[in-house]
C-alpha positions as CSV (number, residue, x, y, z in Angstrom):
1,M,-25.0,-57.0,-18.5
2,G,-24.5,-60.4,-20.2
3,G,-22.0,-62.3,-22.3
4,R,-21.5,-62.5,-26.0
5,L,-22.8,-66.0,-25.7
6,L,-25.9,-66.7,-23.6
7,A,-26.2,-70.4,-22.8
8,V,-29.7,-71.2,-21.7
9,G,-30.9,-74.5,-20.1
10,L,-29.9,-77.3,-17.9
11,T,-27.1,-76.9,-15.3
12,T,-26.0,-79.8,-13.1
13,L,-23.1,-81.1,-11.1
14,D,-21.4,-84.2,-12.5
15,I,-19.7,-86.5,-10.0
16,L,-17.5,-88.9,-12.0
17,G,-15.2,-91.8,-11.2
18,R,-13.1,-94.1,-13.3
19,P,-12.7,-96.9,-14.1
20,I,-15.7,-98.5,-12.6
21,D,-16.7,-101.7,-14.4
22,S,-18.8,-103.1,-11.6
23,I,-20.1,-102.1,-8.2
24,P,-18.3,-104.0,-5.3
25,E,-20.7,-106.3,-3.5
26,D,-21.3,-106.7,0.3
27,G,-19.9,-103.2,1.0
28,A,-16.4,-104.0,-0.2
29,G,-14.1,-101.1,-1.2
30,R,-12.0,-100.7,-4.3
31,L,-9.3,-98.2,-5.4
32,I,-10.0,-96.4,-8.7
33,E,-7.8,-94.0,-10.7
34,Q,-9.8,-90.7,-10.8
35,I,-12.7,-88.9,-9.2
36,E,-13.8,-85.5,-10.5
37,I,-16.6,-83.0,-9.9
38,M,-17.5,-80.5,-12.6
39,P,-20.4,-78.3,-13.7
40,A,-22.3,-79.8,-16.6
41,G,-25.5,-79.8,-18.5
42,T,-26.9,-78.7,-21.9
43,A,-26.3,-75.1,-20.9
44,G,-23.9,-75.5,-17.9
45,G,-21.4,-77.7,-19.7
46,T,-21.4,-75.7,-22.9
47,A,-21.0,-72.5,-21.0
48,L,-17.9,-73.8,-19.1
49,V,-16.2,-75.2,-22.2
50,A,-17.0,-72.0,-24.2
51,A,-15.5,-69.8,-21.5
52,A,-12.4,-72.1,-21.3
53,L,-12.0,-71.5,-25.1
54,G,-12.1,-67.7,-24.6
55,V,-15.7,-66.9,-25.4
56,D,-17.4,-64.2,-23.3
57,T,-20.2,-66.3,-21.8
58,A,-23.2,-65.9,-19.5
59,L,-25.3,-68.7,-18.2
60,V,-29.1,-68.5,-18.0
61,S,-30.3,-71.3,-15.7
62,A,-31.3,-72.1,-12.1
63,L,-29.6,-73.7,-9.0
64,G,-31.0,-74.8,-5.7
65,E,-30.2,-73.4,-2.3
66,D,-27.4,-75.8,-1.2
67,R,-23.7,-76.5,-1.1
68,I,-23.7,-77.8,-4.6
69,A,-25.0,-74.5,-5.9
70,R,-22.2,-72.6,-4.1
71,F,-19.6,-74.9,-5.6
72,L,-21.0,-74.5,-9.1
73,R,-21.1,-70.7,-8.8
74,L,-17.5,-70.6,-7.6
75,T,-16.3,-72.8,-10.5
76,Y,-18.1,-70.8,-13.1
77,E,-16.7,-67.6,-11.7
78,D,-13.2,-69.1,-11.7
79,Y,-13.6,-69.6,-15.5
80,G,-15.1,-66.2,-16.1
81,V,-18.7,-67.3,-16.8
82,D,-21.2,-64.5,-16.0
83,T,-23.6,-65.9,-13.4
84,A,-25.9,-62.8,-13.2
85,F,-28.7,-64.8,-14.8
86,L,-28.1,-68.0,-12.8
87,A,-31.1,-67.9,-10.4
88,T,-31.4,-69.5,-7.0
89,L,-34.7,-71.3,-6.3
90,P,-35.4,-71.2,-2.6
91,G,-36.0,-74.5,-0.8
92,M,-34.8,-76.6,-3.8
93,T,-31.7,-78.7,-4.3
94,T,-29.4,-78.4,-7.2
95,S,-29.5,-80.9,-10.1
96,A,-26.7,-83.5,-9.8
97,T,-25.5,-86.7,-11.6
98,I,-23.3,-89.6,-10.6
99,L,-21.4,-91.1,-13.5
100,P,-19.4,-94.3,-13.0
101,I,-17.2,-94.5,-16.1
102,D,-16.0,-97.9,-17.3
103,N,-12.7,-98.8,-19.1
104,Q,-14.3,-98.0,-22.5
105,G,-15.5,-94.5,-21.6
106,R,-19.1,-95.7,-21.3
107,R,-21.3,-94.8,-18.3
108,P,-24.7,-95.2,-16.8
109,T,-26.4,-92.0,-15.6
110,L,-27.7,-91.7,-12.1
111,H,-29.5,-88.3,-12.0
112,A,-31.2,-86.4,-9.2
113,L,-33.6,-83.8,-10.6
114,G,-33.1,-80.4,-9.1
115,A,-33.8,-76.7,-9.6
116,S,-32.4,-76.4,-13.1
117,I,-35.4,-78.1,-14.8
118,F,-37.7,-75.5,-13.2
119,M,-35.8,-72.5,-14.5
120,T,-37.7,-69.6,-16.0
121,L,-36.6,-66.7,-18.3
122,S,-36.3,-63.5,-16.3
123,E,-36.8,-60.1,-17.7
124,E,-33.1,-59.4,-17.2
125,A,-32.2,-62.5,-19.3
126,I,-34.6,-61.5,-22.1
127,E,-33.1,-58.0,-22.1
128,A,-29.6,-59.6,-22.3
129,A,-30.7,-61.4,-25.4
130,K,-30.8,-58.0,-27.2
131,S,-27.0,-57.7,-26.9
132,A,-26.0,-61.4,-27.3
133,R,-24.0,-62.4,-30.4
134,Y,-24.8,-66.1,-29.9
135,I,-27.6,-68.0,-28.1
136,H,-27.1,-71.6,-27.2
137,W,-30.6,-73.0,-26.5
138,G,-30.4,-76.0,-24.2
139,A,-33.7,-75.5,-22.5
140,V,-35.9,-77.9,-24.5
141,G,-38.2,-79.7,-22.1
142,A,-38.0,-77.0,-19.3
143,P,-41.7,-77.1,-18.0
144,N,-41.7,-73.6,-16.6
145,I,-40.7,-72.0,-19.9
146,D,-43.9,-71.8,-21.9
147,A,-44.3,-71.3,-25.7
148,E,-44.8,-67.5,-25.3
149,A,-41.7,-67.1,-23.2
150,R,-39.6,-69.2,-25.6
151,K,-40.9,-67.2,-28.6
152,R,-40.3,-63.9,-26.9
153,F,-36.7,-64.7,-25.9
154,L,-35.7,-66.2,-29.2
155,A,-37.5,-63.6,-31.3
156,T,-35.7,-60.9,-29.3
157,A,-32.4,-62.4,-29.9
158,K,-33.0,-62.9,-33.6
159,V,-34.2,-59.3,-34.1
160,A,-31.0,-58.2,-32.5
161,G,-29.0,-60.3,-34.9
162,A,-27.9,-63.2,-32.7
163,L,-27.0,-66.6,-34.1
164,V,-29.0,-69.3,-32.4
165,V,-27.7,-72.9,-31.8
166,C,-30.0,-75.5,-30.3
167,D,-29.2,-78.8,-28.6
168,I,-31.4,-81.3,-26.7
169,I,-31.1,-84.1,-24.2
170,A,-33.3,-87.1,-23.5
171,P,-36.2,-86.4,-25.9
172,G,-39.6,-86.8,-24.3
173,P,-43.2,-87.0,-25.6
174,H,-43.5,-83.2,-26.1
175,T,-40.0,-82.6,-27.6
176,K,-41.1,-82.7,-31.2
177,S,-43.9,-80.2,-30.7
178,E,-41.7,-77.9,-28.8
179,L,-39.1,-78.1,-31.6
180,E,-41.8,-77.2,-34.1
181,Q,-42.2,-73.9,-32.2
182,I,-38.5,-73.0,-31.8
183,L,-36.7,-74.3,-34.9
184,P,-37.8,-71.4,-37.1
185,Y,-35.6,-69.3,-34.8
186,V,-32.6,-71.7,-35.0
187,D,-29.7,-71.3,-37.3
188,Y,-28.0,-74.6,-36.3
189,F,-29.8,-77.5,-34.8
190,M,-27.2,-79.8,-33.2
191,P,-28.6,-83.0,-31.6
192,S,-26.9,-86.4,-31.5
193,I,-27.7,-88.7,-34.4
194,S,-29.7,-91.1,-32.1
195,E,-31.9,-88.2,-30.9
196,A,-32.4,-87.0,-34.5
197,L,-33.4,-90.4,-35.8
198,F,-35.7,-91.0,-32.9
199,L,-37.5,-87.7,-33.2
200,T,-38.0,-87.9,-37.0
201,E,-38.6,-91.6,-37.2
202,T,-36.2,-91.7,-40.2
203,E,-33.3,-94.1,-41.0
204,T,-30.6,-91.8,-42.3
205,P,-29.0,-88.6,-41.1
206,E,-29.8,-87.0,-44.4
207,D,-33.5,-87.8,-44.1
208,A,-33.5,-86.5,-40.5
209,A,-32.0,-83.3,-41.6
210,K,-34.6,-82.8,-44.2
211,A,-37.3,-83.4,-41.6
212,F,-35.9,-80.8,-39.2
213,Q,-35.4,-78.3,-42.0
214,A,-39.0,-78.8,-42.9
215,M,-39.9,-77.9,-39.3
216,G,-38.0,-74.6,-39.7
217,A,-34.3,-75.2,-38.9
218,Q,-32.0,-73.4,-41.3
219,N,-29.2,-75.9,-40.9
220,C,-28.5,-79.2,-39.0
221,I,-25.3,-80.5,-37.6
222,F,-25.6,-84.1,-36.2
223,K,-23.1,-85.5,-33.8
224,L,-22.2,-89.0,-34.8
225,G,-19.9,-89.9,-31.9
226,A,-16.9,-92.0,-33.1
227,E,-18.1,-91.5,-36.7
228,G,-17.7,-87.7,-36.6
229,S,-20.5,-85.4,-37.7
230,L,-22.8,-84.7,-40.5
231,L,-23.4,-81.1,-41.7
232,A,-26.6,-80.3,-43.5
233,L,-26.1,-76.7,-44.6
234,G,-29.2,-75.9,-46.6
235,E,-29.5,-78.6,-49.3
236,D,-25.8,-79.5,-49.1
237,T,-24.6,-82.3,-46.8
238,Q,-21.1,-83.2,-45.8
239,R,-19.6,-85.7,-43.4
240,L,-16.5,-84.8,-41.2
241,P,-14.5,-87.6,-39.6
242,A,-13.7,-87.9,-35.9
243,Y,-10.2,-88.0,-34.5
244,A,-8.4,-91.3,-33.8
245,I,-8.4,-91.2,-30.0
246,E,-8.8,-93.6,-27.1
247,P,-11.8,-92.3,-25.2
248,V,-11.6,-92.0,-21.4
249,D,-15.0,-90.4,-20.8
250,T,-17.6,-89.3,-23.4
251,T,-20.0,-87.6,-20.9
252,S,-19.9,-84.0,-22.1
253,C,-18.7,-84.5,-25.7
254,G,-22.0,-83.2,-27.2
255,D,-22.1,-80.1,-25.1
256,S,-18.4,-79.4,-25.8
257,Y,-19.0,-79.8,-29.5
258,C,-21.5,-77.0,-29.4
259,A,-19.1,-74.8,-27.4
260,G,-16.2,-75.4,-29.8
261,F,-18.4,-74.6,-32.8
262,I,-19.4,-71.3,-31.2
263,A,-15.9,-70.5,-30.2
264,A,-14.6,-71.0,-33.7
265,L,-17.4,-68.9,-35.2
266,D,-16.5,-66.2,-32.7
267,R,-13.0,-66.1,-34.1
268,G,-14.4,-65.6,-37.6
269,W,-13.9,-69.2,-38.9
270,D,-16.2,-70.5,-41.6
271,I,-18.8,-73.2,-40.8
272,V,-17.0,-76.3,-42.0
273,D,-13.8,-75.3,-40.1
274,A,-15.9,-74.4,-37.1
275,C,-17.2,-78.0,-37.1
276,R,-13.7,-79.4,-37.4
277,F,-12.7,-77.3,-34.4
278,A,-15.8,-78.5,-32.6
279,T,-14.8,-82.1,-33.4
280,A,-11.4,-81.4,-31.9
281,T,-12.9,-79.9,-28.8
282,A,-15.1,-83.0,-28.2
283,A,-12.1,-85.3,-28.8
284,L,-10.0,-83.5,-26.2
285,V,-13.0,-83.7,-23.7
286,A,-13.3,-87.4,-24.4
287,Q,-9.6,-88.0,-23.5
288,G,-10.1,-86.7,-20.0
289,L,-12.5,-87.0,-17.1
290,G,-15.4,-84.6,-16.8
291,T,-16.7,-81.6,-18.7
292,L,-13.4,-80.1,-19.7
293,G,-11.5,-83.3,-20.2
294,R,-8.1,-82.1,-21.7
295,V,-9.4,-78.8,-23.0
296,E,-7.0,-76.0,-22.0
297,S,-7.4,-73.1,-24.4
298,F,-8.5,-72.2,-27.9
299,E,-4.9,-72.2,-29.1
300,A,-4.1,-75.6,-27.7
301,T,-7.3,-77.0,-29.2
302,E,-6.5,-75.6,-32.6
303,A,-3.0,-77.2,-32.4
304,F,-4.6,-80.5,-31.7
305,M,-7.1,-80.1,-34.6
306,R,-4.3,-79.5,-37.0
307,Q,-1.9,-82.2,-35.8
308,A,-4.0,-85.1,-34.5
309,P,-4.8,-88.0,-36.8
310,L,-8.3,-88.6,-38.1
311,R,-10.2,-91.8,-38.1
312,T,-10.0,-93.6,-41.4
313,N,-12.9,-96.1,-41.0
């Protein structure tokens, strides 16, 4: 049992509303345009978008024992995500985030820690790694996954021929040392540019890529937001522009970029075109509210990729 893609790491519920430029004072009310609730997270969001793009996907994570968990499971099952490795941790609540989105697509993050951060890697999940074609590792910082468990899971996947993609969120004091352990197993390291520069203490994406490659990563793809992305494929670097869009909500753009990249590779696309497709996926997400935004299917995303105008500055 298990999907062609195993997405491993944080799963949370996002509760979003827009536009919210300020909080009403004195208990006053206000009408807004949209409210949405969606699965999200470094693994949970990527899994949902990948499944919507047609990738056979399984999620390796943990939920609490509450109504939020039941909603997340039902939503994943509606989109065809395999939840066999989505554990329930008794007595715990499920991770959730409130996101008030302003008129420019920006948002503060109000997060309640829950079961996901305390996930472990079950024997069943490690066994599933033997038959996975892709691993999306979004479990950096999970305290209950120790160095031995990480190595065993990723080594199992690599021996079986899986391609490993890694993304992170909110780097902490131990993130760099953890990356030193896992990057030798990673084919494509895909953080945001702010995370990359922070972790390497460098000033340019090119220097950050060299630093991560020295730590073992084969290739780096940095998400530059409205500036597009930078590909460091071995010693060669290339920048790809973003699309000229008006963002509504940028919450899950990074997770969706990873999902789009994997979905395109799964269709046999080359790396550069897969990154272009990933950029298009993130652009569609940014134009709607929540994890999926305006993503409908692989075919619709490809049509957007080929027709939408690119940013020129």
